C-alpha positions in Angstrom: 102.8 109.1 61.7 100.0 107.6 59.6 97.2 105.3 60.6 95.6 102.7 58.4 91.9 103.2 57.4 90.8 100.7 60.1 93.0 102.2 62.8 94.6 98.9 63.5 98.2 100.0 62.8 100.4 103.0 62.8 103.2 103.8 60.4 106.1 105.8 61.9 108.2 107.4 59.2 111.0 109.9 58.8 111.3 111.2 55.1 114.7 112.6 54.2 115.8 114.7 51.2 119.5 114.9 50.4 120.2 117.7 47.9 123.2 117.3 45.6 123.9 117.8 41.9 125.2 114.3 41.5 121.6 112.9 41.8 118.9 113.0 39.2 116.8 116.1 39.7 119.6 117.2 42.1 118.1 115.4 45.1 117.7 111.9 46.6 114.6 111.2 48.7 114.2 108.1 50.9 112.1 107.1 54.0 112.4 104.5 56.7 109.2 103.3 58.4 108.2 101.1 61.4 104.7 99.5 61.5 103.3 99.0 65.0 99.8 98.3 66.4 97.6 101.3 67.0 97.4 100.6 70.8 101.2 100.5 71.3 103.1 103.4 72.7 105.0 104.9 69.7 107.6 106.7 71.8 110.3 103.9 71.9 110.0 103.4 68.2 110.4 107.0 67.2 114.0 106.8 68.5 114.6 103.7 66.4 113.3 105.4 63.2 115.4 108.5 63.8 118.5 106.4 64.5 117.9 104.4 61.3 117.5 107.6 59.2 120.5 109.3 60.7 122.7 106.2 60.2 121.7 105.6 56.6 121.8 109.4 55.8 125.5 109.4 56.8 126.2 106.3 54.9 124.6 107.7 51.8 126.5 111.0 52.1 129.8 109.0 52.5 129.5 106.3 49.9 126.1 106.5 48.2 125.0 103.3 50.1 121.3 103.7 49.2 121.5 105.3 45.8 124.0 102.8 44.4 121.8 99.9 45.3 118.9 101.7 43.6 120.9 101.9 40.4 121.5 98.2 40.2 119.6 96.2 37.7 117.0 93.7 38.9 118.6 90.4 39.6 122.1 91.8 39.8 124.3 90.9 42.8 124.9 93.5 45.5 128.3 95.0 45.8 130.6 92.6 47.4 131.3 93.1 51.1 128.0 94.6 52.0 124.5 93.5 52.7 121.5 94.5 50.7 119.1 97.0 52.2 116.2 94.6 52.1 118.2 91.9 54.0 119.3 94.5 56.5 115.8 95.7 57.3 114.6 92.1 57.6 117.3 91.3 60.2 116.6 94.6 62.0 112.9 93.7 62.2 113.5 90.2 63.5 116.0 91.2 66.1 113.9 94.1 67.5 110.9 91.8 67.7 112.8 89.0 69.4 115.4 90.7 71.5 114.4 94.4 71.6 117.9 95.2 70.2 120.2 94.6 67.3 123.8 94.9 66.3 124.2 94.3 62.6 127.4 94.9 60.5 126.5 96.6 57.3 129.9 96.6 55.7 133.5 96.7 56.8 133.2 100.2 58.2 129.6 100.5 59.5 127.5 98.7 62.1 123.8 99.4 63.0 123.2 99.4 66.8 119.6 99.8 67.9 117.8 99.1 71.2 114.2 99.6 72.3 113.9 101.5 75.6 110.4 101.7 77.1 109.5 105.3 78.0 108.7 105.2 81.7 106.7 107.9 83.5 108.4 109.7 86.4 107.4 107.9 89.7 105.1 109.7 92.1 106.5 111.2 95.2 107.3 108.7 98.0 105.7 109.4 101.4 107.4 108.4 104.6 104.2 106.5 105.8 103.9 104.3 102.7 105.0 100.7 102.6 107.0 99.5 99.5 106.0 96.0 98.4 108.5 94.1 96.2 107.0 92.7 92.9 110.2 90.6 92.4 112.8 89.0 94.6 115.0 92.1 95.0 117.7 90.3 97.1 118.3 87.9 94.2 119.0 90.9 91.9 121.5 92.5 94.3 125.1 92.6 93.1 128.3 94.5 93.6 127.5 97.0 90.8 124.5 98.5 92.6 124.6 101.9 94.2 125.6 101.4 97.9 122.6 103.4 99.2 120.2 101.5 97.0 121.6 98.2 98.1 121.3 99.1 101.8 117.7 100.2 101.4 116.7 97.3 99.2 117.5 94.8 102.0 114.7 96.2 104.2 112.0 96.4 101.5 109.8 93.5 102.6 106.2 94.7 102.2 105.9 95.3 106.0 108.2 98.2 106.9 107.1 101.7 106.0 109.6 104.1 104.3 110.5 105.8 107.6 111.3 102.4 109.2 113.3 101.3 106.2 115.4 104.5 106.5 116.0 103.9 110.3 116.9 100.3 110.0 119.1 100.7 107.0 120.8 103.8 108.6 120.1 106.0 105.6 118.6 109.4 105.7 114.9 109.6 105.0 115.4 111.8 101.9 118.0 109.4 100.3 115.7 106.5 101.2 112.8 108.1 99.3 115.1 108.7 96.3 116.2 105.0 96.3 112.6 103.8 96.6 111.6 106.1 93.7 114.3 104.4 91.7 112.8 101.0 92.4 109.4 102.5 91.5 110.6 103.8 88.2 111.7 100.3 87.1 108.4 98.9 88.3 110.0 96.5 90.8 107.9 97.6 93.8 104.5 99.2 94.5 103.4 101.3 97.3 100.6 100.5 99.8 99.4 101.9 103.1 100.6 100.8 106.5 98.7 97.8 107.9 96.8 98.2 111.2 93.8 96.2 112.4 92.1 99.6 113.0 92.2 100.2 109.2 89.1 100.3 107.2 88.9 98.9 103.7 86.1 98.7 101.1 85.6 97.1 97.8 85.0 98.9 94.5 83.3 97.9 91.2 86.3 95.7 90.2 85.2 93.2 92.9 83.0 91.7 90.2 86.1 90.5 88.3 87.2 88.6 91.4 83.8 87.1 92.0 83.7 86.0 88.4 87.1 84.4 88.9 88.7 86.3 86.0 92.1 84.9 85.1 91.6 82.3 87.9 92.1 85.1 90.4 90.5 83.2 93.3 93.0 80.3 93.1 95.8 82.9 92.9 94.4 84.5 96.0 94.2 81.2 97.9 97.8 80.4 97.1 98.9 83.9 98.2 97.0 84.3 101.5 96.5 80.8 103.0 98.8 79.7 105.8 99.1 76.4 107.6 95.5 75.2 108.2 92.4 74.2 106.2 92.0 75.7 102.7 88.8 77.7 102.7 86.3 77.5 99.9 86.4 80.0 97.0 82.8 81.2 97.7 83.8 82.1 101.3 86.8 84.0 100.0 84.4 86.2 98.0 82.3 86.6 101.1 85.3 87.8 103.2 86.1 90.5 100.7 82.5 91.7 100.2 82.0 91.9 103.9 84.6 94.6 104.2 83.1 98.1 104.0 82.8 101.6 105.3 82.3 101.9 109.1 83.9 98.5 109.8 87.5 98.2 110.9 89.5 95.0 110.4 89.0 94.3 114.1 85.3 94.6 113.8 85.4 92.5 110.6 87.3 89.7 112.4 84.8 89.8 115.3 81.9 89.6 112.9 83.2 86.4 111.3 84.3 85.0 114.7 80.7 85.2 115.9 79.8 83.0 112.9 82.3 80.4 114.1 85.0 81.1 111.5 88.5 81.9 112.9 90.0 83.8 110.0 93.4 84.2 111.4 93.9 80.4 111.8 94.0 79.9 108.0 94.6 83.3 106.4 97.4 85.8 106.6 95.3 89.0 107.0 98.1 91.3 105.8 98.6 89.4 102.6 94.8 89.1 102.2 94.4 92.8 102.2 97.5 93.4 100.1 96.1 91.0 97.4 92.9 93.1 97.1 94.9 96.3 97.0 97.3 95.0 94.4 94.6 93.6 92.2 92.7 96.9 92.4 89.3 95.8 93.8 90.0 96.9 97.4 90.9 100.4 98.6 91.8 101.9 101.9 89.4 104.3 103.7 91.6 107.0 105.3 90.7 109.0 108.4 91.4 112.8 108.3 91.0 114.9 111.5 89.6 118.3 110.8 89.6 121.2 113.2 87.2 124.1 112.5 89.4 126.3 114.7 92.4 125.4 112.6 90.6 126.1 109.3 89.4 129.5 110.5 92.7 130.6 112.0 95.1 129.4 109.3 96.0 133.0 108.4 96.7 133.7 112.1 99.1 130.8 112.6 101.9 132.8 114.2 99.8 134.4 116.9 98.1 131.1 117.5 101.3 129.3 118.3 102.0 131.5 121.3 98.6 130.5 122.8 99.1 126.7 122.5 101.5 124.1 124.0 104.2 123.0 121.6 102.8 119.5 121.3 99.3 120.7 120.8 100.4 123.2 118.2 102.3 120.5 116.2 99.2 118.3 116.1 97.1 121.3 115.2 99.0 121.7 112.0 97.8 118.3 110.9 94.1 119.1 111.4 93.3 120.9 108.2 91.7 117.9 106.5 94.8 117.2 104.3 96.7 114.9 106.6 95.5 111.3 107.3 96.2 109.4 110.5 99.0 107.4 108.8 100.9 110.6 108.1 100.4 111.9 111.7 101.4 108.5 113.1 104.7 108.5 111.3 105.5 112.2 111.4 104.7 112.6 115.2 105.6 109.1 116.2 102.2 108.5 117.9 99.8 105.6 117.7 96.2 106.1 116.6 95.0 105.9 120.2 97.5 108.5 121.3 96.4 110.8 118.5 92.7 110.4 119.5 93.7 111.2 123.1 95.5 114.3 122.0 92.5 115.4 119.9 90.3 115.2 123.1 92.2 118.3 124.4 90.8 120.4 121.6 87.8 122.6 122.3 84.4 120.7 122.4 82.9 120.0 119.0 86.0 121.4 117.3 87.3 118.1 115.8 85.6 116.0 113.2 87.0 112.8 111.7 86.3 112.5 108.0 86.6 109.1 106.3 87.4 109.0 102.6 
């Protein structure tokens, strides 16, 4: 790989040397290169270069495809029944740029088949308390060739149901459901968000400035996404709604705050979609609550002896109070509401439990 002096482009090449007494100086050297912009991931193009080199190496070994053309005089016609190398490379370039693939007959016996496959990162682990939100209409993409489990799971991916609920309603085991959703994540057809409750707390980050500045007409996009039957609110008030979210204020408190100002948010805005828009665009984040028990932290190494001293239900909840498990996880894993969890935590020793928001 070579970069140009201004670092605007990269040249990916694969030099080859074929040694044989039939060539001048007993060897034939050639190279195929692809030129790409410096900020483009070179991984998909490396495969193309290797495939080009291996194909033409075999053709050179079989019938001197490259060296015979080199011997021809300037202006002489190319051997009948085959394309010139320059014409082949031009067609390959055009097809890869336009269609990300090419299938080009070289002569009567050889065809070049190339395709650009983007290198995707492995998807992150899927949690049972996360909510898959489709980025495309998945139901329109369903057909008879899909994996049966994936097809069953996909029908319940609606941006509302969490993974555990998707598994229950599709009658698929939770582990297979996670694998299916990871498959959808891998192909960038869904994204994962947190479960929606009116007790949730959300806050803005530095990217809220892009929304306020209406970058890429984001405010109009937001209005089209979140508004329901009713009056269309002004853009400046949309900005105010987002910036009034913050630490220490749940969505319920946020709604009451604006209600006292005479604005009934729920009459004109879908709150779930409003929050999802901010999460998807990256200027809003969820503030999670984590219960922490000092007794649990101290006695982690004595867990076996501790279990005999506690009720089974209390012990199960105790395992989630080490500061690593949020309320969403406890809600799904123990099938308890937030209020039920708080009631259970009251049974812990006085001053033992702290709720950390982060």
